[in-house]
N, C-alpha and C positions, 0 to 999 in steps of 0.2 A: 757676464752675470751667470751664476751657477743655479740652475733650477733643482729643486728637491722633490717636486711632486708634479704629476700630470693627472688632470681630471678630464674625463671623457664624457661626452654625450653617448648614449647607447644606440638607439635606432638611427640608422643612416650614417653612423660614424664607426662604431665597432662592429655592429651587426647589420647585415644586409636583410632588413625586414620590410623594406618598402613593398615588394610584391605581396607579402602577407597583409600588410596594412591596406593596400589598394583593394585586394580581393575581399577583405573584411568589410571595408566601407561599401563596396558594390553590393555585397550580400545584405548588409543592414539597410541600405537605402532601398533596395528592392523589397525587402520584407516589410518595411514601414511605408512603402509607396512614396518615398521622398524623391523628387526629380533629381536625376544624376547631373543634369546640365553638362558642363564641360569637365566635370570632376574637380571643380574648384575646392572641394573639401580636402583634396590632397595638399593644398597649400597650408593647411592647419597642422600638418604633421610636425610634432614638436610641442604642441599645446596639450594640456591635460584633456583627456577624452571627455570628461564631464563638461568642459567649456565648449567643446565641439558639439556635443549632444544638445546643449542648451541653445545653440544657434540653429541647428538643423531640425531638431525635434523638441522644441521647448515644452510641449505638453506630454512628451513621452520619454523624458530623459532616462529614467530607470530602465525602461524597456530597451532603449537604444543601447545603453551600457551592457545590459544583460545579453542581448543578441550579439553584440560585439565580442564580449568575453567568451560566449558559447562557441561562436564560429572559430575564433582564434584558437581555442583549446583543442579543436579538432584538426587544425592545419599547421600549427606553429612548428611541429617537428619536421615537416617536409619543407617548410618555406622559411626557416630561420637558418642563416649561414653567417659565418664571419667573412669579412672582406679579405681578399688576398693580402697576405703580409701582416695581418692583425696579430696572430699568435706570435710570430717572430718578433714583431715590434714590442709587444707586451713582455715577452721573455727577455729581450734586450734591456728594457727598462728595469725589470725586476733584478736581473743579474748585475746591473750597474747601480743598484741602491736607490732607485727612484720609488717614491710612494705613489700609489695609484688609487683612483676613485672613479666611480661612475655617478653622474648626475643625470637623471632622466625624468621626463614627465609621465612615464609609464607607471602603472601601479606596481607595488612591490612583488606580489606573487608572479606575474608574468615576466617581470624584469629579471628576477632571480632564476626563473625557469629557463629563459633564453640564455642567460649567462652560463648556467650549468650545462645545458644541452650542447653548447658550442665549446665548452672547456675554458672560457675566459675567466670564469669565477676564481680559478686558482691564481690568477694574476692581479685580481682586483681586491684591494684591502677594504674599501668602503663603498657602499652603494647608498645613494640618497635618491629616493623615489618621490613621486607626487604625494604618497601617503605620509611622508616624513616632514612635510613643510606646510605652512598655512598659505604661503604665497609662492606658487611654482613659477618656473620660467615663463616669461622673460624676466621676472623679478630675480634679483641675485641671491635670495635667501638660500636656495638649494646649493649654490656654489659656495657660499660663505659657510654653510653647515659642513660641507665636505672638507673645506679647509680646516675648520675647527676639529673635525674628527681625525684628520690626518696630522693634527698638531703642527700646522705650517701656516704661512701667510701668503697673501696674493703675490707679493713681489718675488717669492721663491717658487712660484707655480705657473703652470700653463693650463689653459682650458681649451680643449679641442672639441669642436662641434660642427654640425653641417647646416644649421639653419640660422635665420635671422634671430630667432628666439635665443639661440645659444650665444650668438655674438653679443646681443644686448645684455644677457645675464652675466657673461664673462666680463664685459667692459664695466658694468655697474659694480661688480665684485672686486674690481681693481686688477 
């Protein structure tokens, strides 16, 4: 079977942002006096931030999101990196005619900022963020939207991710 397109998750797949996400959650939990526990919030990486905020700070969702965005904006430059081999892999895909997309549960501005900062934006044709869909991962809507924007179908595509949410979205999208 010949694939024509590769769709990637962003955080934890192309970008090593887990240290940034962890530090951000620690700061937000501290500022809102939310018990850290064993850091079980880290298991939510891959879900939209609003859903996480609704679980951990249901009465303070907007404040949670604002604190999260504020802290990340001050640290993302120093804590956002590509994984080893990412640029070379994306370059190989581009040079061999593959279509590429990113599907992420991250909001559009920080997703595009991270892609630009690391230089992967020049290899990615389409970015579908949580802002672009009504039902984010693990629902398949974002993957299906990326397929539509790439003008390809699931049988001609691969979806690469690092979480259970990615696996579920990819499988449901075919």
